Every structure is written in structure tokens, then in C-alpha cells.
C-alpha positions as CSV (number, residue, x, y, z in Angstrom):
1,M,22.2,35.3,73.0
2,K,22.6,38.6,75.4
3,Y,21.7,40.5,72.3
4,Y,18.8,38.0,71.1
5,C,17.2,38.7,74.8
6,S,17.7,42.6,74.7
7,W,15.7,42.8,71.1
8,M,13.0,40.0,72.3
9,L,12.3,42.3,75.5
10,S,12.3,46.0,73.1
11,V,9.6,43.8,70.9
12,L,7.9,42.5,74.1
13,L,7.9,45.9,75.7
14,F,6.6,47.7,72.3
15,I,3.5,45.1,71.9
16,L,2.2,45.3,75.6
17,S,2.8,49.3,75.4
18,S,0.8,49.7,72.2
19,C,-2.0,47.2,73.1
20,G,-3.0,49.2,76.5
21,R,-4.2,52.6,75.2
22,A,-8.1,52.7,74.8
23,E,-8.9,53.4,71.2
24,S,-12.5,53.7,70.3
25,S,-14.5,52.1,67.3
26,A,-13.3,54.6,64.7
27,G,-9.4,53.9,66.3
28,V,-9.1,57.0,67.1
29,D,-7.4,57.0,70.8
30,E,-9.8,59.8,72.0
31,K,-7.7,60.9,75.3
32,E,-4.8,61.8,73.0
33,V,-6.7,64.5,70.9
34,K,-5.2,67.9,71.2
35,T,-5.9,71.6,71.3
36,M,-5.6,74.0,69.3
37,K,-3.9,77.1,70.9
38,Q,-7.2,79.0,70.3
39,K,-10.3,79.1,72.2
40,V,-13.9,80.1,71.0
41,Q,-16.6,82.2,72.7
42,I,-19.8,81.0,72.8
43,Q,-22.9,83.8,73.5
44,F,-26.6,83.9,73.9
45,D,-29.2,85.6,76.2
46,D,-26.3,86.7,79.1
47,I,-25.0,83.4,78.4
48,H,-21.3,83.9,78.1
49,L,-19.0,80.3,77.6
50,T,-15.7,79.3,76.4
51,A,-14.8,75.7,74.5
52,V,-11.2,75.1,73.9
53,M,-10.7,73.4,69.7
54,Y,-8.7,69.9,69.0
55,D,-6.4,70.2,66.4
56,N,-7.6,69.2,63.1
57,A,-8.5,69.9,59.6
58,A,-12.4,70.7,60.6
59,A,-11.9,72.8,64.0
60,G,-9.7,74.7,62.1
61,D,-11.6,75.4,58.7
62,F,-14.4,76.2,61.2
63,V,-12.4,78.6,63.5
64,S,-11.1,80.7,60.3
65,R,-14.5,80.9,59.7
66,L,-15.4,83.4,63.1
67,P,-17.4,85.0,63.9
68,L,-20.7,83.1,63.3
69,T,-24.1,83.5,64.2
70,L,-26.5,80.5,63.8
71,T,-30.2,79.5,65.0
72,L,-29.7,76.4,67.3
73,E,-32.2,74.4,66.7
74,D,-33.2,70.9,69.4
75,Y,-32.5,67.7,67.9
76,N,-33.3,64.6,68.9
77,A,-33.8,65.8,73.4
78,T,-29.1,65.6,73.1
79,E,-28.3,68.0,71.0
80,K,-28.5,71.5,69.3
81,I,-27.7,72.0,65.8
82,A,-27.6,74.2,62.7
83,V,-26.7,74.1,59.2
84,L,-23.6,75.9,58.7
85,P,-23.6,78.5,55.7
86,E,-20.8,76.6,54.2
87,K,-19.6,72.9,54.1
88,I,-16.4,72.9,56.4
89,S,-13.0,70.6,55.6
90,V,-13.1,66.9,57.0
91,A,-9.7,66.0,55.3
92,G,-8.1,63.4,57.9
93,S,-10.7,63.0,60.3
94,P,-11.7,59.7,61.7
95,D,-15.0,57.9,60.8
96,G,-16.7,58.5,63.2
97,F,-16.9,59.7,67.5
98,T,-18.9,59.4,70.5
99,P,-19.9,62.8,71.8
100,E,-20.1,63.9,75.2
101,A,-21.9,66.4,76.9
102,G,-20.5,69.6,76.2
103,D,-18.6,68.8,72.8
104,I,-19.3,70.0,69.8
105,A,-18.9,68.5,66.5
106,Y,-19.8,68.8,62.5
107,Y,-21.9,66.3,61.1
108,A,-20.5,65.7,57.4
109,P,-23.6,64.2,55.4
110,W,-26.1,67.2,56.8
111,G,-23.3,70.1,56.9
112,N,-24.3,71.1,60.5
113,L,-22.4,71.9,63.5
114,A,-24.2,70.2,66.7
115,V,-23.6,71.7,70.4
116,F,-23.8,68.5,72.5
117,Y,-26.0,69.4,76.2
118,R,-26.2,65.2,76.7
119,D,-23.9,62.1,75.7
120,F,-24.7,60.0,72.9
121,R,-23.9,56.8,70.6
122,Y,-20.9,56.2,68.4
123,S,-22.0,57.9,64.8
124,E,-20.5,58.0,61.9
125,K,-19.7,61.3,60.1
126,L,-19.6,62.8,63.0
127,V,-16.0,65.0,63.4
128,L,-15.4,66.4,66.7
129,L,-14.1,69.5,66.6
130,G,-14.1,71.2,70.2
131,K,-15.4,70.9,74.0
132,I,-17.5,73.9,76.2
133,E,-15.3,74.0,79.6
134,Q,-17.9,75.1,81.7
135,K,-20.4,71.7,83.3
136,D,-23.6,72.8,83.2
137,L,-25.4,72.5,80.6
138,K,-29.2,73.4,81.9
139,F,-29.6,76.4,79.5
140,F,-29.1,74.6,76.4
141,R,-32.5,72.2,77.4
142,K,-34.7,74.8,78.7
143,R,-35.3,76.1,75.2
144,D,-36.0,75.0,71.6
145,R,-33.9,77.7,69.8
146,L,-31.3,79.7,70.9
147,K,-29.8,82.7,69.2
148,V,-25.8,81.5,69.5
149,T,-22.5,84.0,68.1
150,F,-19.6,81.9,67.9
151,S,-16.6,84.1,68.6
152,L,-12.5,84.1,68.3
153,E,-11.9,84.5,72.2
154,K,-9.7,87.9,72.4
155,T,-6.1,87.7,73.8
156,P,-5.5,90.3,76.1
157,E,-3.0,92.0,74.7
158,K,0.3,92.6,76.2
159,P,1.9,96.0,77.4
């Protein structure tokens, strides 16, 4: 009986810990997304931003193609988008996610990169690539088109 009670308590604790996780409608715990060690610089005009890239196949494929200069155009007064020269891999990606301001994403059906400057609703086939570290994104609202360069952040060389 003692072992049975211990076993039942273990099962109950496992079930309770599993129920407490906040999952998106795609079944992915967005709070547990791991970041890559590599950061990306985003530059346009005299603006320099840094983005932390997430640890997924699509983000890795995007980073492998840098540096990349794109003309981002406004879409839906919510995001800036540009069609990438080549589609990137979305293998193992969730069905979609709910983007927030600062998210960098890839919309698989169109093959375009999206930089969100406002929150938006859950979108199928949208893959989260990374997040801009700066909070103030008002400069994205000011112009319809931006010529932007994405490049790997240079890590300082050790002496």
C-alpha cells in the first residue's frame, strides 16, 4: 500500500505539472523558446537594432543567408514585409503563433520575412525567427518602405 500511494502521488504530481504550462494554440510553449547564441544586427538609415534569434530550423536557415539587404514595405499597418530571395526551411516548425511587436517571423506560404511593430492575432504558417531587443519601434511606423540590412552581429575578438 505504501508503494502504491507513492506511485499515485508521483502520477498526480506529473499530471499537475503538465497542466500548468501555458501553451499557444499551436501546442508550443512560447515561454520556453530557446534563443541561439548568435544575434543579428538590423540597420537602416542611422538606426541600429539587435535581434536575438530563436533556436529553430527556420531561424538557422535565415541566419545562414546573412548578410541580406531587403526593402521592407508596410503591410496592414502592423508589420514590415519583404519577399526573401529563396524560401527557408520550416521543418519542425509549429503550425503558427501569435506575433507581438518586435517579433521577426517568416510567413511560409508567401516566402516573406515579417518584422512586427504591433501585436497581431494568431496566424497559421507564421514561423517565429527572433525578437528585436529594443522596445521602441516607432520608426517602423513612420515610413512605408525601408531599405534594411540584416547581418550577423560581430563578436569581439579575444586577445
